[in-house]
N, C-alpha and C positions, 0 to 999 in steps of 0.2 A: 534467356532469364527464366522462362517460366517453365523449363525442362530441369531446372537446379532443385533438388529434393531439398536444400537446406531450406529453402520459403515457401512460404503458404500458411494456411491455417493449421491446428493442429498437429504442430510438429515438436520432435522430440529429440535430443542427443545427448549421448554419454559421453563426456569428456574424461580423458585419462587422469587429470590433475597431475601432483597433490594441489589441492586448494589449501593454502595455509590460513588458518583458521586465528580471530583475534584472541581464543581462549587456549590455544596453542596445539590443539589437535591439526591434523592434517586429514582432508575429506576427500579419498578418491576410491572408486570415477565420482565424477559429478555429472547427475543426471540434471537437465534443465527443459522443461515443457515452455514451449514459446508459441508465436503467433506472428508473420510479419504481414503487412498490407503494403500494394504499391511496388514500383521498382527503383531498386538501386541505380543511382546515376553511375555513370562509366567512371567519374571520377570519385566515388562515394560519399559525395560531399550532400547529401539531401536525407540523410539517415537520420530518425527521431527515435529517441527510447522514453517510451512510454513507463513509468513505475508506478505499480499499482499500493493500494492503501492495505490496512491490516487485514481486511479478510475479502480484499481483491484477489485477481486471479491472470493470468494471461487473454483471458475473453474479451481484449477492451473494448472490441467493435464487431464481436461475430456471436453467436447465440451460446449460451452457455449449454455445456452436453449434459448437465442433470435436471438444469431447473428449465431450461428451454428459451428464456428469458431474455432478452437483446441486452448485448455487451454492456457492462456499467459506465462505459464514459462515450454512448453513442453521440450525444449531445457537443462533443466536441470533437471526435473523431469519426471520418466520414467523407464520401464525398462532397464536395461543396462547404466543409465544415472546417475549423482553422489549422485543424489537423488533418491534411487532406492525402489520401492515398493516390489522387493525380499528381501531387508533387511533391509528396514525402515519401520515404521509404519507412515503413513506420515498424517498430519492433516492441514486442512486451512478451517479457518473461515472469514466469512465476516465481515468486523467490525460493531460494533454499531455505527448506523448513517447513516452505508450503505445503498444500495436500494435493494439488491438482498436477502432478508428473514431476517434479522436481526433488532433486534429494532434500529428504525431510523424515521424522519419526515414523512415517506411514510406507515409506519403501523400503526395498528390500538391503539388509545390510549382507555384502557381500562375503562377509566373514563367517556368518552365521546361515544364511539363507531364509532368515527370518527379518520380520519388519525392526528397524532399528527400536521403536518405541522410546523408552527414554535412555537408551544408549546412544541416541543421536548427539552428536556434539551441540554445545550451547554456542549460538551464533547470534553474530552481530548485524545491524546496518551496512558496515563497512563490508563484513564478510558476503553480504548479499549482492552489494557493488561488486566486488572483485569477482564473484562468480558470474555476472553478468558483461564484464568484461572479456572475461575468458568466453563468452557467447559471442561477443562482438569479434574476436578476433576469427572464431568458428566461421562466421558469417561475410569476414574479410569486412569489416569498417574498421578503418582504423581512425576516425574522427565522426566526432556526433556534433550535427548542425546546430542541435537540441536535445536535453535532456527534462522531461515536464512529470511533475507527480504532485499529488494534493496528498496532504496527512502524512502517514509513514512514507508515501512514495515523494511528498516534498523532502524527508530525511535522505532519501535515497539520491535525492537530485542533488541537494548540498553534498552529500559524501562525494558522488561523482566529482563535482567541480574542485573538492579536496583532494581526493585520493589520485585521481586521474587529469590533473588540471591542462594538461597537453590535448587532453582527448574531447574536449566539450568545449563548444564555440557560445552557448548560448544554455541557461537554467533555468526554468520556471519555476517556481515554487509557491504552492496554492495551501491555503490554510495548513501552514505547519511551523516549527519550531528548530531552533537549535539543540533542544535537549527537552527531557520529561522534567515536568515540576513533581513536586512530591505528590500533589494532587493527582496527576496523572498516574503514578507509580501506583497511589494507594488504590483506583480504579480499578487498574489490572488484577493486583495482587487479590480485591475481591473477588473478581472473576476468575483466577487461579484456583483461588481457593474453593470457588464451588465446583471447579472440574473435579480437583482432588477430593472433594470430600464425596462423591458418588461413587456409591461401592463400586458401582460397575467400573469407575479407573483401574482399579485394581495395579495402581504403580508404574498404568502406562501400558500395560500388557494385556490388553483387549481384544486386539485384532483377531486372533482365532477364536474369540468366543462370538462373534455377530452380535454381542451386546454392549453397544459401546456406552459409555458415559453422558446419553443425551440429555438428562434432566439437568446435570450440572454445568454441561455446556448449553443447554438453552438459559439458566439463570445468568451465566456469565455472559453471554449475548445479550440479555434484557438491561442488566446493570450498565453495560456499554453503550447500549441503544439512546439512553437515556441522556448519555455524555453527547451523544452526535446532535439533540435536539437542542431548541430554546425554551422557555418558558413562555414566552409569547407564542411561539408556533404551537409549542402543545394545549396551551390554552384556547387559542383560536383553533384548532382543530379538534380538539377533545371537550376545553373546559371541565367538568362535573358532569358531563351527562353521562345518561344510564344506558348498558350496553341491553339492547332488546329486551327489557322491562321499563313497567312504569311507576316500580318502586322498590326500594332497596332489599334484599333478599334474607338482610340479618344472618348471613352466610360467609363465606370464605370462595364460592364462585367470583368469577369475574362481573362484579355490579358495575364497574365503569368503564366507559369506551377504552380509555387510555390503558386499562388493565389489561383488554381482551387485545389492545392493537399490541402491547408489548410481548404479551404470552404467543400470538402469533409469528413476532419477530423470533422469538426465540425455537419456537417448535420447527419452522422451515429454515433458520439457520442450521440445524444439526442433519439435516438431508445431504448439504454439502459441503460442511467442513467438518475436519479432522480435530478432536478435541487437544491430542498432544501438539500439533501444530498451533492450536490456539496459543498454549503455555509458551512454544517457543518463539513466537514472531512478538507476543506481548513482552516478554522477557529482552528480545531483541530492542523493542523500541525505549523500554526503561533504561538499559544501558547505556542508549545513543546519549552522546555528549560532545560535538563537536570540538569544544574550546576544550573539555578536557584533553582529544586526542592532539591537541597541538598548543602544548605548554601552559596551558589554562586561560587563554587569551583567542577570543574566536576569530578577533579578526587575522590571526597567523593563518586561520585556516585556508584564507582565499588569497595570500598574498603572491601564492605560483599562479594564480588561476588566471588565463586569457578570455573568459567566458564574460560576454554580458548577462545580467541579472535583472529577472521580472519575478517581483514578490505580489502576490495577492491576500488579501485577508477579508473576512468577513465580519461585520460590526455584532452578529448576535452569535459567534463563536464565541465559546468561553471553555472549551477545549483546549484552543491553539487561540489565545485572542490576538488582537491585533498588536498587543503590546511585544509578541513573540516576534513576530514581523519586523517591528520597528527594533527590534534589538538586533537582528539580521541585519536591517538596511544600515543601523551605525555601525558595525564589523566591516559592511562591504564598503561604505565611506573610508574608514579607519586603512583600510586594506588598498584603496584606491581603485575598486573596481567599480566599472561601470554597473548602476543600479535603476532600475524603476518601481516605484510600487503606489497600490492603490488599495484602499479600504472600499468595500462593496458594500451596499446594503442588503440584508435578504431578512426575512424572518424563520427562516430554515436553521441556522446554527450551522455547525461544524457540517452537515450533510449539503451545506448550501452549493460546494466545488462538484457534487453529484448530480446535483437537479438543475433545474432549468436556471440558467444565469447568462442572458445576453449578454450583461458587461463583461462577465469574464470571459466570455466567448470574442467579444470587441478587443478588450485587452490583448490576449493570447495572439489574435488573427493579426493586429496590429505589431506586435514584438516580432513574431516570425517573420513579417514580411519586411519587416525595417530591417532585419541582417540577410534579407536573401541577398 
């Protein structure tokens, strides 16, 4: 197994396709950057797919190649953790539309020899899942023991169970929803307009200039980051405390600690993320509506599924509040699907699923072991 070049860290495959997209276009070829951890059982029955959130990537448990920081879900994935490479064969891929190796606006359009830019076709969550299914075919994984994701990753997990009901035995959906609300869409539109208003965006054609729309993307990230936090968490962490000064400056520098924090979040983000990818992926989440895809009734999405479901929400998450998870639970009950659900306490808002959450780890570990 160790000699198989398909498996390991920093993997990349170009699949011939074509991939039929919801928008009507055909994408061919399809590049997918991914990582695997652990060893696939002889019967292929221990495979777990981890789906990343909006600005995540395939480096779920390995150091990021640009920032050098540990993987974004090392609290959940790793030796002795709920998702353990000693027991599971773990797969995580960069979604199509992303910017860390999978087909997206920054990759080369074979028809022109130049980056796709805004000529890249608009994609959906279901398109991302179909591309992941192509990757699993390449890896020889017929059935997933589980698919796990938080936020946009949770949307992918839901879409997996609806799109490929025979290929998923369990789905863990964390801090997510079956569709975006008007408020979700509104926040994303503010971010997209910030990117497109940056003169350096140039209609998405900025790759050869070496001068991307960093200012616009940083503002987009700042606005989005507010939605990932909770008011109580912000108050506890920053309050109205001033940043490295004893008095207000009566100017427009970062007087308050929370201002400095958001500016740092924006600036650090642009070093690792592509502005056009941000447009495409936010649009994909805005288009996501699982009920709409299944005749307008959410329960219909799960009627063919053979999976067990585990849903987790957090009490301070106002981006995807507990009411969204409850709506999913009701639909799963109506479809006769086995589902467990828990709301956890956390001061960290939506970001809680990425931060230290012993309760979440216990729930996921117990759920996975119950199906072993």
